[in-house]
FIKOLZA-1660 file (N, C-alpha, C; in steps of 0.1 Angstrom, whole numbers, plus 5000, padded with zeros to 4 digits):
% residues 258
   i   px   py   pz ch aa at
   1 8245 9198 4202  A  M  N
   1 8258 9193 4198  A  M CA
   1 8268 9195 4209  A  M  C
   2 8276 9185 4213  A  K  N
   2 8286 9186 4223  A  K CA
   2 8298 9195 4218  A  K  C
   3 8304 9202 4227  A  T  N
   3 8315 9211 4224  A  T CA
   3 8328 9203 4224  A  T  C
   4 8328 9190 4226  A  F  N
   4 8340 9182 4227  A  F CA
   4 8337 9169 4220  A  F  C
   5 8347 9162 4216  A  E  N
   5 8346 9148 4211  A  E CA
   5 8356 9140 4218  A  E  C
   6 8353 9127 4222  A  I  N
   6 8362 9118 4228  A  I CA
   6 8369 9110 4218  A  I  C
   7 8382 9111 4218  A  L  N
   7 8391 9104 4209  A  L CA
   7 8395 9090 4214  A  L  C
   8 8398 9090 4227  A  A  N
   8 8402 9077 4234  A  A CA
   8 8399 9079 4249  A  A  C
   9 8394 9068 4255  A  S  N
   9 8391 9068 4269  A  S CA
   9 8394 9055 4276  A  S  C
  10 8395 9057 4289  A  G  N
  10 8399 9045 4298  A  G CA
  10 8405 9050 4311  A  G  C
  11 8411 9042 4318  A  V  N
  11 8419 9046 4330  A  V CA
  11 8433 9042 4328  A  V  C
  12 8442 9052 4326  A  F  N
  12 8456 9049 4322  A  F CA
  12 8465 9055 4333  A  F  C
  13 8470 9047 4342  A  P  N
  13 8480 9051 4352  A  P CA
  13 8493 9054 4344  A  P  C
  14 8503 9058 4351  A  R  N
  14 8516 9062 4345  A  R CA
  14 8522 9051 4335  A  R  C
  15 8521 9039 4339  A  D  N
  15 8526 9028 4331  A  D CA
  15 8517 9024 4319  A  D  C
  16 8506 9030 4318  A  K  N
  16 8496 9027 4307  A  K CA
  16 8494 9039 4298  A  K  C
  17 8502 9049 4299  A  L  N
  17 8502 9060 4290  A  L CA
  17 8516 9062 4284  A  L  C
  18 8517 9060 4271  A  K  N
  18 8530 9061 4264  A  K CA
  18 8530 9072 4254  A  K  C
  19 8540 9080 4255  A  I  N
  19 8542 9091 4246  A  I CA
  19 8553 9087 4236  A  I  C
  20 8550 9087 4223  A  V  N
  20 8560 9083 4213  A  V CA
  20 8563 9095 4204  A  V  C
  21 8576 9098 4204  A  H  N
  21 8580 9110 4195  A  H CA
  21 8582 9105 4181  A  H  C
  22 8576 9112 4172  A  T  N
  22 8576 9108 4158  A  T CA
  22 8579 9120 4149  A  T  C
  23 8580 9117 4136  A  K  N
  23 8583 9128 4127  A  K CA
  23 8571 9137 4125  A  K  C
  24 8574 9150 4124  A  R  N
  24 8563 9159 4122  A  R CA
  24 8558 9158 4107  A  R  C
  25 8545 9157 4106  A  T  N
  25 8539 9156 4092  A  T CA
  25 8534 9169 4087  A  T  C
  26 8535 9179 4095  A  L  N
  26 8529 9192 4092  A  L CA
  26 8539 9202 4085  A  L  C
  27 8534 9208 4075  A  S  N
  27 8542 9219 4069  A  S CA
  27 8532 9228 4063  A  S  C
  28 8535 9241 4063  A  Y  N
  28 8525 9252 4059  A  Y CA
  28 8530 9258 4045  A  Y  C
  29 8520 9262 4037  A  D  N
  29 8523 9269 4025  A  D CA
  29 8526 9283 4029  A  D  C
  30 8530 9291 4019  A  E  N
  30 8534 9305 4021  A  E CA
  30 8523 9314 4026  A  E  C
  31 8511 9311 4021  A  K  N
  31 8500 9320 4025  A  K CA
  31 8496 9317 4040  A  K  C
  32 8496 9305 4044  A  T  N
  32 8493 9301 4058  A  T CA
  32 8504 9306 4067  A  T  C
  33 8517 9305 4063  A  T  N
  33 8528 9310 4071  A  T CA
  33 8527 9325 4073  A  T  C
  34 8524 9332 4062  A  A  N
  34 8522 9347 4063  A  A CA
  34 8511 9350 4073  A  A  C
  35 8500 9343 4072  A  H  N
  35 8489 9345 4082  A  H CA
  35 8493 9343 4096  A  H  C
  36 8500 9332 4099  A  I  N
  36 8505 9329 4112  A  I CA
  36 8514 9340 4117  A  I  C
  37 8523 9345 4109  A  E  N
  37 8533 9355 4113  A  E CA
  37 8526 9368 4116  A  E  C
  38 8516 9372 4107  A  K  N
  38 8509 9385 4109  A  K CA
  38 8500 9384 4122  A  K  C
  39 8493 9373 4124  A  Y  N
  39 8485 9372 4136  A  Y CA
  39 8493 9372 4148  A  Y  C
  40 8505 9366 4148  A  W  N
  40 8514 9366 4160  A  W CA
  40 8519 9380 4163  A  W  C
  41 8523 9387 4153  A  K  N
  41 8527 9401 4154  A  K CA
  41 8516 9410 4161  A  K  C
  42 8504 9408 4156  A  D  N
  42 8493 9416 4161  A  D CA
  42 8490 9412 4176  A  D  C
  43 8491 9399 4179  A  E  N
  43 8489 9395 4192  A  E CA
  43 8499 9399 4202  A  E  C
  44 8512 9400 4197  A  I  N
  44 8523 9405 4206  A  I CA
  44 8520 9420 4209  A  I  C
  45 8516 9427 4200  A  Q  N
  45 8513 9442 4202  A  Q CA
  45 8502 9443 4212  A  Q  C
  46 8491 9435 4210  A  E  N
  46 8480 9436 4219  A  E CA
  46 8483 9431 4233  A  E  C
  47 8492 9421 4234  A  A  N
  47 8496 9416 4247  A  A CA
  47 8504 9426 4255  A  A  C
  48 8513 9433 4247  A  N  N
  48 8521 9444 4254  A  N CA
  48 8512 9455 4259  A  N  C
  49 8501 9459 4252  A  K  N
  49 8492 9469 4256  A  K CA
  49 8485 9465 4269  A  K  C
  50 8481 9452 4270  A  K  N
  50 8473 9447 4281  A  K CA
  50 8482 9441 4292  A  K  C
  51 8495 9442 4290  A  D  N
  51 8504 9435 4300  A  D CA
  51 8500 9421 4302  A  D  C
  52 8498 9414 4291  A  K  N
  52 8494 9400 4291  A  K CA
  52 8505 9391 4287  A  K  C
  53 8509 9381 4294  A  P  N
  53 8520 9372 4291  A  P CA
  53 8518 9365 4278  A  P  C
  54 8529 9365 4269  A  L  N
  54 8528 9358 4256  A  L CA
  54 8542 9355 4252  A  L  C
  55 8545 9342 4250  A  F  N
  55 8558 9339 4244  A  F CA
  55 8557 9326 4235  A  F  C
  56 8566 9324 4226  A  N  N
  56 8565 9314 4216  A  N CA
  56 8573 9302 4221  A  N  C
  57 8568 9294 4230  A  G  N
  57 8575 9282 4235  A  G CA
  57 8571 9270 4227  A  G  C
  58 8580 9260 4227  A  P  N
  58 8578 9247 4220  A  P CA
  58 8568 9239 4227  A  P  C
  59 8559 9232 4220  A  I  N
  59 8548 9224 4225  A  I CA
  59 8547 9211 4217  A  I  C
  60 8543 9200 4223  A  Y  N
  60 8540 9188 4216  A  Y CA
  60 8527 9190 4208  A  Y  C
  61 8527 9184 4196  A  R  N
  61 8514 9184 4188  A  R CA
  61 8510 9169 4186  A  R  C
  62 8497 9167 4185  A  L  N
  62 8492 9154 4183  A  L CA
  62 8494 9150 4168  A  L  C
  63 8500 9139 4166  A  E  N
  63 8502 9133 4153  A  E CA
  63 8492 9121 4151  A  E  C
  64 8491 9113 4161  A  D  N
  64 8482 9101 4161  A  D CA
  64 8480 9095 4175  A  D  C
  65 8472 9085 4176  A  Y  N
  65 8469 9079 4189  A  Y CA
  65 8463 9065 4187  A  Y  C
  66 8465 9056 4196  A  E  N
  66 8458 9043 4196  A  E CA
  66 8458 9037 4210  A  E  C
  67 8449 9028 4212  A  I  N
  67 8449 9020 4224  A  I CA
  67 8452 9006 4220  A  I  C
  68 8462 9000 4227  A  K  N
  68 8467 8987 4223  A  K CA
  68 8470 8980 4237  A  K  C
  69 8462 8969 4239  A  D  N
  69 8464 8961 4252  A  D CA
  69 8463 8970 4264  A  D  C
  70 8453 8978 4264  A  N  N
  70 8450 8987 4275  A  N CA
  70 8460 8998 4277  A  N  C
  71 8469 9000 4267  A  L  N
  71 8479 9010 4268  A  L CA
  71 8475 9022 4258  A  L  C
  72 8474 9034 4263  A  L  N
  72 8471 9045 4254  A  L CA
  72 8484 9050 4249  A  L  C
  73 8486 9050 4236  A  I  N
  73 8498 9054 4229  A  I CA
  73 8495 9067 4222  A  I  C
  74 8502 9078 4225  A  V  N
  74 8500 9091 4219  A  V CA
  74 8513 9094 4211  A  V  C
  75 8511 9096 4198  A  Y  N
  75 8523 9100 4189  A  Y CA
  75 8523 9115 4188  A  Y  C
  76 8535 9120 4191  A  V  N
  76 8537 9135 4191  A  V CA
  76 8549 9139 4183  A  V  C
  77 8548 9152 4178  A  S  N
  77 8559 9158 4172  A  S CA
  77 8559 9172 4178  A  S  C
  78 8565 9182 4171  A  E  N
  78 8567 9195 4177  A  E CA
  78 8559 9206 4170  A  E  C
  79 8554 9215 4177  A  T  N
  79 8548 9227 4172  A  T CA
  79 8552 9238 4182  A  T  C
  80 8545 9250 4181  A  N  N
  80 8548 9260 4191  A  N CA
  80 8536 9269 4193  A  N  C
  81 8537 9278 4202  A  F  N
  81 8525 9286 4206  A  F CA
  81 8521 9295 4194  A  F  C
  82 8530 9300 4187  A  K  N
  82 8527 9309 4175  A  K CA
  82 8518 9301 4165  A  K  C
  83 8522 9289 4162  A  E  N
  83 8514 9281 4152  A  E CA
  83 8500 9278 4158  A  E  C
  84 8500 9275 4171  A  L  N
  84 8487 9272 4178  A  L CA
  84 8478 9284 4177  A  L  C
  85 8483 9296 4180  A  M  N
  85 8475 9308 4180  A  M CA
  85 8470 9311 4165  A  M  C
  86 8479 9309 4156  A  G  N
  86 8475 9313 4142  A  G CA
  86 8467 9303 4134  A  G  C
  87 8465 9291 4140  A  T  N
  87 8457 9281 4133  A  T CA
  87 8445 9277 4142  A  T  C
  88 8447 9268 4152  A  N  N
  88 8436 9263 4160  A  N CA
  88 8428 9275 4166  A  N  C
  89 8434 9284 4172  A  F  N
  89 8427 9295 4179  A  F CA
  89 8421 9306 4170  A  F  C
  90 8428 9309 4159  A  N  N
  90 8424 9320 4151  A  N CA
  90 8418 9316 4137  A  N  C
  91 8423 9305 4132  A  Y  N
  91 8419 9301 4118  A  Y CA
  91 8416 9286 4117  A  Y  C
  92 8407 9281 4126  A  P  N
  92 8403 9267 4125  A  P CA
  92 8397 9263 4112  A  P  C
  93 8392 9273 4104  A  E  N
  93 8385 9270 4092  A  E CA
  93 8395 9264 4081  A  E  C
  94 8408 9265 4084  A  L  N
  94 8417 9258 4075  A  L CA
  94 8414 9243 4074  A  L  C
  95 8409 9238 4085  A  S  N
  95 8406 9223 4085  A  S CA
  95 8396 9220 4074  A  S  C
  96 8387 9229 4070  A  R  N
  96 8377 9226 4060  A  R CA
  96 8383 9223 4047  A  R  C
  97 8394 9230 4044  A  V  N
  97 8401 9229 4031  A  V CA
  97 8412 9218 4032  A  V  C
  98 8420 9218 4043  A  Y  N
  98 8432 9209 4043  A  Y CA
  98 8430 9197 4053  A  Y  C
  99 8420 9197 4061  A  G  N
  99 8418 9187 4071  A  G CA
  99 8424 9191 4085  A  G  C
 100 8419 9185 4095  A  K  N
 100 8423 9189 4109  A  K CA
 100 8438 9187 4111  A  K  C
 101 8445 9178 4104  A  S  N
 101 8459 9176 4106  A  S CA
 101 8467 9188 4101  A  S  C
 102 8461 9198 4094  A  Y  N
 102 8468 9209 4090  A  Y CA
 102 8469 9220 4101  A  Y  C
 103 8462 9218 4111  A  L  N
 103 8463 9228 4123  A  L CA
 103 8475 9224 4132  A  L  C
 104 8479 9233 4140  A  S  N
 104 8489 9231 4150  A  S CA
 104 8487 9219 4158  A  S  C
 105 8474 9218 4164  A  N  N
 105 8470 9206 4172  A  N CA
 105 8479 9204 4184  A  N  C
 106 8484 9215 4190  A  A  N
 106 8492 9214 4202  A  A CA
 106 8483 9207 4213  A  A  C
 107 8489 9198 4220  A  I  N
 107 8482 9191 4231  A  I CA
 107 8484 9198 4244  A  I  C
 108 8473 9199 4251  A  A  N
 108 8473 9204 4265  A  A CA
 108 8470 9193 4275  A  A  C
 109 8471 9196 4288  A  L  N
 109 8468 9187 4298  A  L CA
 109 8459 9194 4308  A  L  C
 110 8449 9187 4313  A  C  N
 110 8441 9193 4324  A  C CA
 110 8436 9181 4334  A  C  C
 111 8433 9185 4346  A  T  N
 111 8429 9175 4355  A  T CA
 111 8418 9179 4365  A  T  C
 112 8409 9169 4367  A  F  N
 112 8400 9170 4378  A  F CA
 112 8408 9168 4390  A  F  C
 113 8407 9177 4400  A  L  N
 113 8415 9176 4412  A  L CA
 113 8406 9175 4424  A  L  C
 114 8407 9164 4431  A  E  N
 114 8399 9161 4443  A  E CA
 114 8407 9162 4456  A  E  C
 115 8402 9169 4466  A  T  N
 115 8409 9170 4478  A  T CA
 115 8406 9157 4487  A  T  C
 116 8414 9156 4498  A  G  N
 116 8412 9144 4506  A  G CA
 116 8399 9143 4513  A  G  C
 117 8392 9155 4514  A  D  N
 117 8378 9154 4520  A  D CA
 117 8367 9156 4510  A  D  C
 118 8370 9152 4497  A  E  N
 118 8360 9151 4487  A  E CA
 118 8354 9164 4482  A  E  C
 119 8363 9174 4480  A  Y  N
 119 8359 9186 4473  A  Y CA
 119 8367 9186 4459  A  Y  C
 120 8361 9192 4449  A  F  N
 120 8368 9193 4436  A  F CA
 120 8371 9208 4434  A  F  C
 121 8382 9210 4427  A  V  N
 121 8388 9224 4425  A  V CA
 121 8384 9228 4411  A  V  C
 122 8378 9240 4410  A  F  N
 122 8375 9247 4397  A  F CA
 122 8381 9261 4397  A  F  C
 123 8385 9265 4386  A  V  N
 123 8391 9279 4385  A  V CA
 123 8384 9286 4373  A  V  C
 124 8381 9298 4375  A  K  N
 124 8375 9307 4365  A  K CA
 124 8387 9314 4357  A  K  C
 125 8387 9312 4344  A  R  N
 125 8398 9317 4336  A  R CA
 125 8398 9332 4336  A  R  C
 126 8410 9338 4338  A  S  N
 126 8411 9353 4338  A  S CA
 126 8414 9358 4324  A  S  C
 127 8414 9371 4323  A  A  N
 127 8417 9378 4310  A  A CA
 127 8431 9377 4306  A  A  C
 128 8440 9371 4314  A  K  N
 128 8454 9369 4311  A  K CA
 128 8457 9357 4303  A  K  C
 129 8447 9349 4300  A  V  N
 129 8449 9336 4293  A  V CA
 129 8443 9337 4279  A  V  C
 130 8446 9327 4270  A  Y  N
 130 8442 9328 4256  A  Y CA
 130 8432 9318 4252  A  Y  C
 131 8426 9311 4262  A  F  N
 131 8415 9302 4259  A  F CA
 131 8405 9302 4270  A  F  C
 132 8393 9304 4268  A  G  N
 132 8383 9302 4278  A  G CA
 132 8382 9313 4288  A  G  C
 133 8385 9325 4284  A  E  N
 133 8384 9336 4294  A  E CA
 133 8370 9338 4300  A  E  C
 134 8370 9339 4313  A  G  N
 134 8357 9340 4320  A  G CA
 134 8349 9328 4322  A  G  C
 135 8354 9316 4317  A  L  N
 135 8347 9303 4319  A  L CA
 135 8354 9295 4330  A  L  C
 136 8345 9287 4336  A  W  N
 136 8351 9278 4346  A  W CA
 136 8359 9267 4339  A  W  C
 137 8370 9264 4345  A  H  N
 137 8380 9254 4339  A  H CA
 137 8386 9246 4351  A  H  C
 138 8397 9239 4347  A  L  N
 138 8404 9231 4357  A  L CA
 138 8419 9235 4357  A  L  C
 139 8426 9230 4366  A  I  N
 139 8441 9232 4365  A  I CA
 139 8446 9226 4353  A  I  C
 140 8453 9233 4345  A  A  N
 140 8456 9229 4331  A  A CA
 140 8468 9236 4326  A  A  C
 141 8474 9231 4315  A  G  N
 141 8485 9238 4308  A  G CA
 141 8488 9231 4295  A  G  C
 142 8497 9237 4287  A  Q  N
 142 8501 9231 4275  A  Q CA
 142 8511 9219 4278  A  Q  C
 143 8511 9209 4269  A  F  N
 143 8521 9198 4270  A  F CA
 143 8534 9204 4264  A  F  C
 144 8540 9213 4272  A  S  N
 144 8552 9220 4268  A  S CA
 144 8564 9210 4267  A  S  C
 145 8573 9213 4258  A  I  N
 145 8585 9205 4257  A  I CA
 145 8595 9210 4267  A  I  C
 146 8597 9204 4278  A  E  N
 146 8606 9209 4288  A  E CA
 146 8616 9198 4292  A  E  C
 147 8628 9203 4295  A  K  N
 147 8639 9194 4298  A  K CA
 147 8646 9198 4311  A  K  C
 148 8651 9189 4319  A  N  N
 148 8660 9192 4329  A  N CA
 148 8674 9190 4324  A  N  C
 149 8683 9187 4333  A  E  N
 149 8697 9186 4329  A  E CA
 149 8700 9174 4320  A  E  C
 150 8692 9163 4322  A  T  N
 150 8695 9151 4316  A  T CA
 150 8685 9145 4306  A  T  C
 151 8672 9150 4308  A  R  N
 151 8662 9143 4299  A  R CA
 151 8649 9152 4298  A  R  C
 152 8641 9148 4289  A  T  N
 152 8628 9155 4287  A  T CA
 152 8618 9150 4297  A  T  C
 153 8610 9159 4302  A  L  N
 153 8601 9156 4313  A  L CA
 153 8589 9148 4307  A  L  C
 154 8584 9138 4315  A  S  N
 154 8573 9130 4310  A  S CA
 154 8560 9138 4311  A  S  C
 155 8549 9132 4306  A  V  N
 155 8536 9139 4306  A  V CA
 155 8531 9141 4320  A  V  C
 156 8534 9131 4329  A  F  N
 156 8529 9132 4343  A  F CA
 156 8537 9142 4350  A  F  C
 157 8550 9143 4347  A  E  N
 157 8559 9153 4353  A  E CA
 157 8555 9168 4349  A  E  C
 158 8551 9169 4336  A  V  N
 158 8546 9182 4332  A  V CA
 158 8533 9186 4339  A  V  C
 159 8524 9176 4341  A  L  N
 159 8512 9178 4348  A  L CA
 159 8515 9182 4363  A  L  C
 160 8524 9175 4369  A  Y  N
 160 8528 9178 4383  A  Y CA
 160 8533 9193 4383  A  Y  C
 161 8540 9197 4373  A  K  N
 161 8546 9210 4373  A  K CA
 161 8534 9220 4372  A  K  C
 162 8524 9217 4364  A  E  N
 162 8512 9226 4364  A  E CA
 162 8505 9227 4377  A  E  C
 163 8504 9216 4384  A  L  N
 163 8498 9215 4397  A  L CA
 163 8506 9224 4407  A  L  C
 164 8519 9224 4405  A  F  N
 164 8527 9232 4414  A  F CA
 164 8526 9247 4411  A  F  C
 165 8526 9250 4398  A  E  N
 165 8526 9264 4394  A  E CA
 165 8513 9271 4396  A  E  C
 166 8502 9263 4394  A  E  N
 166 8488 9269 4396  A  E CA
 166 8482 9266 4410  A  E  C
 167 8487 9256 4416  A  G  N
 167 8481 9252 4429  A  G CA
 167 8491 9251 4441  A  G  C
 168 8504 9253 4438  A  S  N
 168 8515 9251 4448  A  S CA
 168 8515 9237 4454  A  S  C
 169 8509 9227 4447  A  L  N
 169 8510 9213 4451  A  L CA
 169 8523 9207 4447  A  L  C
 170 8529 9199 4456  A  V  N
 170 8541 9192 4453  A  V CA
 170 8538 9177 4451  A  V  C
 171 8547 9170 4446  A  K  N
 171 8545 9156 4443  A  K CA
 171 8540 9148 4455  A  K  C
 172 8546 9151 4467  A  D  N
 172 8542 9144 4479  A  D CA
 172 8528 9146 4483  A  D  C
 173 8522 9157 4478  A  D  N
 173 8508 9160 4481  A  D CA
 173 8498 9151 4472  A  D  C
 174 8503 9145 4462  A  I  N
 174 8495 9137 4453  A  I CA
 174 8494 9123 4457  A  I  C
 175 8481 9118 4459  A  K  N
 175 8479 9105 4464  A  K CA
 175 8477 9095 4452  A  K  C
 176 8470 9100 4441  A  N  N
 176 8468 9092 4429  A  N CA
 176 8466 9101 4417  A  N  C
 177 8470 9097 4406  A  C  N
 177 8469 9105 4393  A  C CA
 177 8468 9095 4382  A  C  C
 178 8457 9096 4374  A  V  N
 178 8455 9087 4362  A  V CA
 178 8450 9095 4350  A  V  C
 179 8454 9091 4339  A  C  N
 179 8449 9097 4327  A  C CA
 179 8436 9091 4323  A  C  C
 180 8426 9098 4319  A  L  N
 180 8412 9093 4316  A  L CA
 180 8410 9093 4301  A  L  C
 181 8420 9098 4293  A  G  N
 181 8418 9097 4278  A  G CA
 181 8422 9110 4271  A  G  C
 182 8419 9110 4259  A  L  N
 182 8422 9121 4250  A  L CA
 182 8409 9126 4243  A  L  C
 183 8407 9140 4244  A  I  N
 183 8395 9146 4239  A  I CA
 183 8399 9157 4230  A  I  C
 184 8389 9163 4222  A  R  N
 184 8392 9174 4213  A  R CA
 184 8380 9184 4213  A  R  C
 185 8384 9196 4214  A  D  N
 185 8374 9207 4213  A  D CA
 185 8368 9207 4199  A  D  C
 186 8355 9209 4197  A  T  N
 186 8349 9208 4184  A  T CA
 186 8348 9221 4176  A  T  C
 187 8353 9232 4183  A  I  N
 187 8354 9245 4176  A  I CA
 187 8368 9248 4171  A  I  C
 188 8377 9246 4180  A  H  N
 188 8391 9249 4177  A  H CA
 188 8399 9236 4173  A  H  C
 189 8393 9225 4176  A  F  N
 189 8399 9212 4173  A  F CA
 189 8412 9209 4180  A  F  C
 190 8413 9216 4191  A  K  N
 190 8426 9214 4199  A  K CA
 190 8424 9202 4208  A  K  C
 191 8434 9193 4208  A  P  N
 191 8433 9181 4216  A  P CA
 191 8438 9183 4230  A  P  C
 192 8434 9174 4239  A  E  N
 192 8438 9175 4253  A  E CA
 192 8438 9162 4260  A  E  C
 193 8449 9159 4267  A  L  N
 193 8449 9147 4276  A  L CA
 193 8443 9151 4289  A  L  C
 194 8433 9143 4294  A  V  N
 194 8426 9147 4306  A  V CA
 194 8429 9137 4317  A  V  C
 195 8429 9142 4329  A  F  N
 195 8434 9134 4340  A  F CA
 195 8424 9135 4352  A  F  C
 196 8426 9126 4362  A  Y  N
 196 8420 9127 4375  A  Y CA
 196 8431 9126 4385  A  Y  C
 197 8431 9136 4394  A  T  N
 197 8442 9136 4404  A  T CA
 197 8435 9137 4418  A  T  C
 198 8440 9129 4427  A  K  N
 198 8436 9129 4441  A  K CA
 198 8447 9134 4450  A  K  C
 199 8445 9144 4458  A  T  N
 199 8455 9148 4468  A  T CA
 199 8450 9144 4482  A  T  C
 200 8460 9142 4490  A  S  N
 200 8457 9138 4504  A  S CA
 200 8454 9150 4513  A  S  C
 201 8456 9162 4507  A  L  N
 201 8453 9175 4515  A  L CA
 201 8438 9178 4516  A  L  C
 202 8435 9185 4527  A  S  N
 202 8421 9189 4528  A  S CA
 202 8418 9201 4519  A  S  C
 203 8405 9204 4518  A  V  N
 203 8401 9216 4510  A  V CA
 203 8407 9228 4515  A  V  C
 204 8408 9230 4528  A  K  N
 204 8414 9242 4535  A  K CA
 204 8428 9243 4531  A  K  C
 205 8436 9232 4532  A  E  N
 205 8450 9232 4529  A  E CA
 205 8452 9235 4514  A  E  C
 206 8444 9229 4505  A  V  N
 206 8445 9232 4491  A  V CA
 206 8442 9247 4488  A  V  C
 207 8432 9252 4494  A  A  N
 207 8429 9266 4492  A  A CA
 207 8440 9275 4496  A  A  C
 208 8446 9272 4507  A  E  N
 208 8458 9280 4512  A  E CA
 208 8469 9279 4502  A  E  C
 209 8472 9268 4497  A  K  N
 209 8483 9266 4487  A  K CA
 209 8480 9274 4474  A  K  C
 210 8468 9273 4469  A  I  N
 210 8464 9280 4457  A  I CA
 210 8466 9295 4458  A  I  C
 211 8463 9300 4470  A  N  N
 211 8465 9314 4472  A  N CA
 211 8479 9319 4471  A  N  C
 212 8489 9310 4472  A  T  N
 212 8503 9314 4471  A  T CA
 212 8509 9309 4457  A  T  C
 213 8501 9304 4448  A  A  N
 213 8506 9299 4436  A  A CA
 213 8513 9309 4427  A  A  C
 214 8523 9305 4420  A  H  N
 214 8531 9314 4411  A  H CA
 214 8522 9318 4399  A  H  C
 215 8514 9309 4393  A  D  N
 215 8506 9313 4382  A  D CA
 215 8492 9315 4385  A  D  C
 216 8490 9321 4397  A  G  N
 216 8476 9324 4402  A  G CA
 216 8469 9334 4393  A  G  C
 217 8477 9342 4385  A  Y  N
 217 8471 9352 4377  A  Y CA
 217 8462 9346 4366  A  Y  C
 218 8464 9333 4363  A  E  N
 218 8456 9327 4353  A  E CA
 218 8441 9325 4357  A  E  C
 219 8438 9327 4370  A  H  N
 219 8425 9325 4375  A  H CA
 219 8420 9338 4381  A  H  C
 220 8407 9341 4378  A  E  N
 220 8401 9353 4385  A  E CA
 220 8393 9348 4397  A  E  C
 221 8390 9335 4398  A  E  N
 221 8382 9330 4409  A  E CA
 221 8385 9315 4410  A  E  C
 222 8385 9310 4422  A  V  N
 222 8386 9296 4425  A  V CA
 222 8374 9292 4434  A  V  C
 223 8369 9280 4431  A  T  N
 223 8358 9275 4440  A  T CA
 223 8360 9260 4442  A  T  C
 224 8354 9255 4453  A  F  N
 224 8356 9241 4457  A  F CA
 224 8342 9235 4459  A  F  C
 225 8339 9225 4451  A  I  N
 225 8326 9219 4451  A  I CA
 225 8326 9205 4457  A  I  C
 226 8317 9202 4466  A  K  N
 226 8315 9189 4472  A  K CA
 226 8311 9179 4462  A  K  C
 227 8317 9167 4463  A  K  N
 227 8314 9156 4453  A  K CA
 227 8299 9154 4450  A  K  C
 228 8291 9154 4460  A  N  N
 228 8277 9152 4458  A  N CA
 228 8269 9164 4452  A  N  C
 229 8277 9175 4449  A  E  N
 229 8271 9187 4443  A  E CA
 229 8277 9189 4429  A  E  C
 230 8285 9180 4424  A  L  N
 230 8291 9182 4412  A  L CA
 230 8282 9184 4400  A  L  C
 231 8272 9175 4399  A  D  N
 231 8263 9175 4388  A  D CA
 231 8255 9188 4387  A  D  C
 232 8251 9193 4399  A  A  N
 232 8243 9205 4400  A  A CA
 232 8252 9217 4395  A  A  C
 233 8265 9217 4400  A  F  N
 233 8274 9228 4396  A  F CA
 233 8277 9227 4381  A  F  C
 234 8279 9216 4375  A  M  N
 234 8283 9214 4361  A  M CA
 234 8271 9218 4352  A  M  C
 235 8259 9217 4357  A  N  N
 235 8247 9220 4349  A  N CA
 235 8242 9234 4351  A  N  C
 236 8248 9242 4361  A  S  N
 236 8243 9255 4363  A  S CA
 236 8253 9266 4359  A  S  C
 237 8266 9262 4356  A  E  N
 237 8276 9272 4353  A  E CA
 237 8281 9270 4338  A  E  C
 238 8289 9279 4333  A  I  N
 238 8294 9279 4320  A  I CA
 238 8309 9274 4321  A  I  C
 239 8312 9264 4314  A  F  N
 239 8325 9257 4314  A  F CA
 239 8332 9257 4301  A  F  C
 240 8345 9256 4301  A  T  N
 240 8352 9253 4288  A  T CA
 240 8348 9239 4283  A  T  C
 241 8349 9237 4271  A  S  N
 241 8346 9224 4265  A  S CA
 241 8354 9213 4271  A  S  C
 242 8367 9216 4274  A  I  N
 242 8376 9206 4279  A  I CA
 242 8372 9202 4293  A  I  C
 243 8368 9211 4301  A  A  N
 243 8363 9208 4315  A  A CA
 243 8351 9199 4314  A  A  C
 244 8342 9202 4304  A  Q  N
 244 8330 9193 4303  A  Q CA
 244 8334 9179 4299  A  Q  C
 245 8344 9178 4289  A  G  N
 245 8348 9165 4285  A  G CA
 245 8355 9157 4296  A  G  C
 246 8363 9164 4304  A  N  N
 246 8370 9158 4315  A  N CA
 246 8360 9153 4325  A  N  C
 247 8350 9160 4328  A  Y  N
 247 8339 9156 4337  A  Y CA
 247 8332 9143 4332  A  Y  C
 248 8329 9143 4319  A  E  N
 248 8322 9131 4314  A  E CA
 248 8331 9119 4315  A  E  C
 249 8344 9120 4312  A  L  N
 249 8353 9108 4314  A  L CA
 249 8355 9105 4329  A  L  C
 250 8355 9115 4337  A  Y  N
 250 8356 9112 4352  A  Y CA
 250 8344 9103 4356  A  Y  C
 251 8332 9107 4351  A  K  N
 251 8320 9099 4355  A  K CA
 251 8319 9085 4349  A  K  C
 252 8322 9085 4336  A  T  N
 252 8320 9072 4329  A  T CA
 252 8332 9062 4331  A  T  C
 253 8344 9067 4330  A  E  N
 253 8356 9058 4331  A  E CA
 253 8360 9055 4345  A  E  C
 254 8361 9065 4354  A  L  N
 254 8366 9062 4367  A  L CA
 254 8356 9054 4375  A  L  C
 255 8343 9057 4374  A  F  N
 255 8333 9050 4382  A  F CA
 255 8331 9036 4376  A  F  C
 256 8332 9035 4362  A  K  N
 256 8330 9022 4356  A  K CA
 256 8341 9012 4360  A  K  C
 257 8353 9018 4363  A  N  N
 257 8364 9009 4367  A  N CA
 257 8366 9009 4382  A  N  C
 258 8355 9013 4389  A  G  N
 258 8356 9012 4404  A  G CA
 258 8365 9022 4410  A  G  C
% end
């Protein structure tokens, strides 16, 4: 059984991925709310003991999605990290009684990152993160609700922000970036928009930048894999479900579309 399911797939550049803000359909009963609050309190105490970063920031949640005229439309409302921790991560069994829509379903973003000389970047998750500790993953982050002085940041801008925070890559370093679809983990049912990003920088330049990254604590190890060695690497190591799903869409969608 696969650890992920593909909800939507294709090759969606910036003008073919539309985020639509809609009304939140989710509300919790008193029992679930109490569970979320207790679990969060316990996690805060544990995080303080381990000096592990934890804060309750606002995140977009998946309400619905569709593909129309080669346009991927993702309908979102608001949730937060507390609800995500208390439902998808800690209590996914709620879905058996109430359905998957009863979970926080906070959306995250991750990307296959290829260097100019055809190496791919993989990071092993550290004990400082809350998903996939010790597993190989990709540069990734929550689809957090962030604003500058005048507007809310777009999904691509949030991804670029992650590339900067985890890899010190700036927008001018990015040669190409496309969304490959929407997938969902089959254990926690957490959805993720997955991407392919190409940088003009060499593997040596990317490695140097990652070493100076602000959020480098999220990784305990970084490795760079040559394109013709990807299959062997993916079949020999242990990955997050999302990294596996991103790789499948990279192979099927990007190559299919040339």
